[in-house]
TORROFI-739514 format. One record per atom (N, C-alpha, C): residue in three letters; atom name; x, y, z. Coordinates in steps of 0.2 Angstrom, whole numbers. Layout:
BEGIN
   nuro   marvex       u       v       w
    Ala       CA       X       Y       Z
...
This chain:
BEGIN
   nuro   marvex       u       v       w
    Asn        N    -454    -123    -329
    Asn       CA    -460    -122    -324
    Asn        C    -460    -127    -319
    Leu        N    -461    -124    -313
    Leu       CA    -461    -129    -307
    Leu        C    -467    -134    -307
    Leu        N    -472    -132    -310
    Leu       CA    -478    -136    -310
    Leu        C    -477    -142    -314
    Asn        N    -473    -142    -319
    Asn       CA    -471    -148    -323
    Asn        C    -468    -154    -319
    Trp        N    -466    -152    -313
    Trp       CA    -463    -157    -309
    Trp        C    -468    -161    -305
    Ala        N    -474    -159    -304
    Ala       CA    -479    -162    -300
    Ala        C    -481    -169    -303
    Thr        N    -481    -173    -298
    Thr       CA    -483    -180    -299
    Thr        C    -490    -182    -297
    Asp        N    -493    -177    -292
    Asp       CA    -499    -179    -290
    Asp        C    -502    -172    -287
    Glu        N    -509    -172    -285
    Glu       CA    -512    -166    -283
    Glu        C    -509    -162    -277
    Thr        N    -506    -166    -272
    Thr       CA    -503    -163    -266
    Thr        C    -497    -159    -268
    Glu        N    -493    -162    -273
    Glu       CA    -487    -159    -275
    Glu        C    -488    -153    -279
    Ala        N    -493    -153    -283
    Ala       CA    -495    -148    -287
    Ala        C    -498    -142    -283
    Glu        N    -502    -144    -278
    Glu       CA    -504    -138    -273
    Glu        C    -498    -135    -270
    Leu        N    -493    -139    -267
    Leu       CA    -488    -136    -264
    Leu        C    -484    -131    -269
    Leu        N    -483    -133    -275
    Leu       CA    -479    -129    -280
    Leu        C    -483    -123    -282
    Gln        N    -490    -124    -283
    Gln       CA    -494    -118    -284
    Gln        C    -494    -113    -279
    Asp        N    -494    -115    -272
    Asp       CA    -493    -111    -267
    Asp        C    -487    -107    -267
    Leu        N    -481    -111    -268
    Leu       CA    -475    -108    -268
    Leu        C    -474    -102    -273
    Ile        N    -477    -104    -279
    Ile       CA    -477     -99    -285
    Ile        C    -481     -93    -283
    Ala        N    -487     -94    -280
    Ala       CA    -492     -89    -278
    Ala        C    -489     -84    -273
    Lys        N    -484     -87    -269
    Lys       CA    -481     -82    -263
    Lys        C    -474     -80    -265
    Ser        N    -473     -80    -272
    Ser       CA    -466     -78    -274
    Ser        C    -464     -71    -272
    Asp        N    -470     -66    -271
    Asp       CA    -468     -60    -269
    Asp        C    -465     -59    -262
    Leu        N    -465     -64    -258
    Leu       CA    -462     -65    -252
    Leu        C    -455     -66    -253
    Leu        N    -453     -68    -259
    Leu       CA    -446     -70    -260
    Leu        C    -441     -65    -262
    Thr        N    -444     -59    -264
    Thr       CA    -440     -54    -267
    Thr        C    -433     -52    -263
    Ser        N    -433     -52    -257
    Ser       CA    -427     -50    -253
    Ser        C    -423     -56    -251
    Lys        N    -425     -62    -253
    Lys       CA    -421     -68    -251
    Lys        C    -417     -71    -257
    Glu        N    -412     -75    -255
    Glu       CA    -408     -78    -260
    Glu        C    -412     -82    -265
    Lys        N    -410     -81    -271
    Lys       CA    -413     -84    -277
    Lys        C    -411     -91    -278
    Pro        N    -415     -96    -279
    Pro       CA    -413    -103    -281
    Pro        C    -410    -104    -288
    Val        N    -407    -109    -289
    Val       CA    -405    -111    -295
    Val        C    -409    -117    -297
    Met        N    -412    -117    -303
    Met       CA    -416    -123    -305
    Met        C    -412    -128    -308
    Asn        N    -413    -134    -305
    Asn       CA    -408    -140    -308
    Asn        C    -401    -139    -307
    Gly        N    -400    -136    -301
    Gly       CA    -393    -135    -299
    Gly        C    -390    -141    -296
    Thr        N    -383    -141    -295
    Thr       CA    -380    -147    -292
    Thr        C    -377    -146    -285
    Met        N    -376    -151    -281
    Met       CA    -373    -151    -275
    Met        C    -368    -157    -275
    Leu        N    -362    -156    -272
    Leu       CA    -357    -161    -271
    Leu        C    -357    -164    -265
    Asp        N    -358    -171    -264
    Asp       CA    -357    -174    -258
    Asp        C    -350    -175    -257
    Leu        N    -347    -171    -252
    Leu       CA    -340    -171    -250
    Leu        C    -337    -178    -248
    Ala        N    -342    -182    -245
    Ala       CA    -339    -189    -243
    Ala        C    -338    -194    -249
    Thr        N    -342    -193    -254
    Thr       CA    -341    -198    -260
    Thr        C    -339    -195    -266
    Gln        N    -339    -188    -266
    Gln       CA    -337    -184    -272
    Gln        C    -342    -185    -278
    Glu        N    -348    -187    -276
    Glu       CA    -353    -188    -281
    Glu        C    -357    -181    -282
    Glu        N    -359    -179    -288
    Glu       CA    -364    -173    -289
    Glu        C    -371    -176    -289
    Tyr        N    -375    -172    -286
    Tyr       CA    -382    -173    -286
    Tyr        C    -386    -167    -289
    Thr        N    -391    -168    -294
    Thr       CA    -395    -163    -296
    Thr        C    -401    -162    -292
    Cys        N    -402    -156    -290
    Cys       CA    -407    -154    -286
    Cys        C    -412    -149    -289
    Asp        N    -419    -150    -288
    Asp       CA    -423    -146    -292
    Asp        C    -423    -139    -291
    Leu        N    -422    -137    -285
    Leu       CA    -421    -130    -283
    Leu        C    -415    -130    -278
    Ile        N    -410    -126    -279
    Ile       CA    -405    -126    -274
    Ile        C    -403    -119    -272
    Trp        N    -402    -117    -266
    Trp       CA    -400    -111    -263
    Trp        C    -393    -112    -260
    Lys        N    -388    -111    -264
    Lys       CA    -381    -113    -263
    Lys        C    -378    -110    -256
    Gln        N    -379    -103    -256
    Gln       CA    -377     -99    -250
    Gln        C    -380    -102    -244
    Ala        N    -386    -104    -244
    Ala       CA    -390    -106    -238
    Ala        C    -389    -113    -237
    Lys        N    -386    -117    -242
    Lys       CA    -385    -124    -241
    Lys        C    -392    -127    -240
    Met        N    -397    -126    -245
    Met       CA    -404    -128    -244
    Met        C    -406    -130    -251
    Val        N    -410    -136    -251
    Val       CA    -412    -138    -258
    Val        C    -420    -140    -257
    Phe        N    -423    -140    -263
    Phe       CA    -430    -142    -263
    Phe        C    -430    -148    -268
    Leu        N    -433    -154    -267
    Leu       CA    -433    -159    -271
    Leu        C    -441    -161    -273
    Ala        N    -442    -162    -279
    Ala       CA    -448    -165    -281
    Ala        C    -449    -172    -279
    Ala        N    -455    -175    -280
    Ala       CA    -456    -182    -278
    Ala        C    -451    -187    -281
    Glu        N    -450    -185    -288
    Glu       CA    -445    -190    -292
    Glu        C    -438    -190    -289
    Asn        N    -436    -186    -285
    Asn       CA    -429    -186    -282
    Asn        C    -429    -187    -275
    Glu        N    -435    -190    -272
    Glu       CA    -435    -192    -265
    Glu        C    -429    -196    -263
    Asp        N    -427    -200    -267
    Asp       CA    -422    -205    -265
    Asp        C    -415    -202    -263
    Ile        N    -414    -196    -264
    Ile       CA    -408    -192    -262
    Ile        C    -408    -188    -256
    Val        N    -414    -188    -253
    Val       CA    -415    -184    -247
    Val        C    -410    -185    -242
    Gln        N    -409    -191    -240
    Gln       CA    -404    -193    -235
    Gln        C    -397    -191    -237
    Val        N    -395    -191    -243
    Val       CA    -389    -189    -245
    Val        C    -388    -182    -244
    Ile        N    -393    -178    -246
    Ile       CA    -393    -171    -245
    Ile        C    -392    -169    -237
    Leu        N    -396    -172    -233
    Leu       CA    -396    -171    -226
    Leu        C    -390    -173    -223
    Asn        N    -387    -179    -225
    Asn       CA    -380    -181    -222
    Asn        C    -375    -176    -224
    Gly        N    -376    -172    -229
    Gly       CA    -371    -167    -231
    Gly        C    -371    -161    -227
    Gly        N    -376    -161    -223
    Gly       CA    -377    -155    -219
    Gly        C    -381    -149    -222
    Trp        N    -385    -151    -227
    Trp       CA    -389    -146    -230
    Trp        C    -396    -147    -228
    Thr        N    -400    -142    -228
    Thr       CA    -407    -142    -227
    Thr        C    -410    -144    -233
    Cys        N    -415    -149    -232
    Cys       CA    -418    -152    -238
    Cys        C    -426    -152    -237
    Phe        N    -429    -150    -242
    Phe       CA    -437    -150    -242
    Phe        C    -438    -155    -248
    Cys        N    -443    -159    -247
    Cys       CA    -445    -164    -252
    Cys        C    -453    -163    -252
    Ser        N    -455    -162    -258
    Ser       CA    -462    -161    -259
    Ser        C    -467    -167    -257
    Val        N    -464    -173    -255
    Val       CA    -468    -178    -253
    Val        C    -468    -178    -245
    Thr        N    -465    -174    -242
    Thr       CA    -465    -173    -235
    Thr        C    -472    -171    -232
    Pro        N    -475    -176    -228
    Pro       CA    -481    -174    -226
    Pro        C    -482    -167    -222
    Gly        N    -487    -163    -223
    Gly       CA    -487    -157    -220
    Gly        C    -483    -151    -222
    Leu        N    -478    -152    -227
    Leu       CA    -474    -147    -229
    Leu        C    -478    -142    -232
    Thr        N    -476    -135    -231
    Thr       CA    -480    -130    -233
    Thr        C    -475    -125    -237
    Ala        N    -478    -121    -241
    Ala       CA    -474    -116    -245
    Ala        C    -471    -111    -239
    Asp        N    -475    -109    -234
    Asp       CA    -473    -105    -229
    Asp        C    -467    -107    -226
    Glu        N    -467    -114    -224
    Glu       CA    -461    -116    -221
    Glu        C    -455    -116    -225
    Ile        N    -455    -117    -231
    Ile       CA    -450    -116    -236
    Ile        C    -447    -109    -236
    Ile        N    -452    -105    -237
    Ile       CA    -450     -97    -238
    Ile        C    -447     -95    -231
    Arg        N    -450     -97    -225
    Arg       CA    -447     -95    -219
    Arg        C    -439     -97    -218
    Thr        N    -438    -102    -221
    Thr       CA    -431    -105    -221
    Thr        C    -426    -102    -225
    Ile        N    -428     -99    -231
    Ile       CA    -424     -95    -236
    Ile        C    -421     -89    -232
    Pro        N    -414     -88    -232
    Pro       CA    -412     -82    -229
    Pro        C    -412     -76    -233
    Glu        N    -413     -70    -230
    Glu       CA    -412     -64    -233
    Glu        C    -406     -63    -236
    Val        N    -405     -59    -241
    Val       CA    -399     -57    -244
    Val        C    -397     -50    -243
C-alpha cells in the first residue's frame, strides 16, 4: 500500500490524492512497485518506489530522496514526494498513454 510509505502529513496527502485519481491512470503505463533501475555509468542498481520503465520515470518516497540526483543524471524523470508543490496531477500528466 502506497500510504505505508508516508513519513508525514504532506506525503500522505500526495499519496492519497494519487490513489484517489487512479481512475485517470487506466489508459497509461502501469508502474512496478519497488522496481529497479540501473545506473549505466556506475552499473549500480537502485530500488525505486514506483517505476515506469517504458517512460523512464520514477516516483520516490521521502526515504529515498538521496537517490533523486542519480535518477535524474541517468536521464530519467524523477518525482520525489518531498518536492515542494508536487501534485498528483503533475505526476499523472507525465505518465504516457499506452
